[in-house]
C-alpha positions, 0 to 999 in steps of 0.5 A: 724310721726306715730309710734308704741309705745308699744301697741298703735300708737303715733303721734309725732308732732311739732306744734306752736299752742296748740293741740286740746284735741280731737286729739287722738280721731280724729286720732283713728277715722281716723285710724279705717277706716282701717279694720285691725286697727279697728279689732285690736282695737276691740280685745284690741290688740291696745290701743287708740293712743297717741299724743306726742308734740315735743319741739324744732326742730323735724327734727333736733332731727330726723336727729340726731337719724338717724345719731346715727343709722348709717344713713347718713344725706343725706339718712335720709328722713322724714317719715309719718310712722316709724317702730322704737318704741323708739321715745318718748325717742329720741324726746324732749317733752311730751305726750299730756294731751288731753284725748283720749276719747274726742269726735271727732268733728262732722264736721270732721267725 
């Protein structure tokens, strides 16, 4: 799930595999295809995206957060983009230590 986290977007991800160091840079390159995002990045309004690695069962944590917000379990659906900004304090995990300035793999972009 992607969510605005301060002045940057953060990708919240649960993965059994180690995350690649270039994931934040790859995400940034993919998002820069959108002209509005690219413009905000060039102006400095948005920082390079971050990656938050979720420990445990991400959907269970998401569902618990939705219930606390008054959303019934049956109405809480996974979303690729969230308008809520407090996910880093809700999910168990940590920001991925991969460098945001890591080169984007040539084969992808």
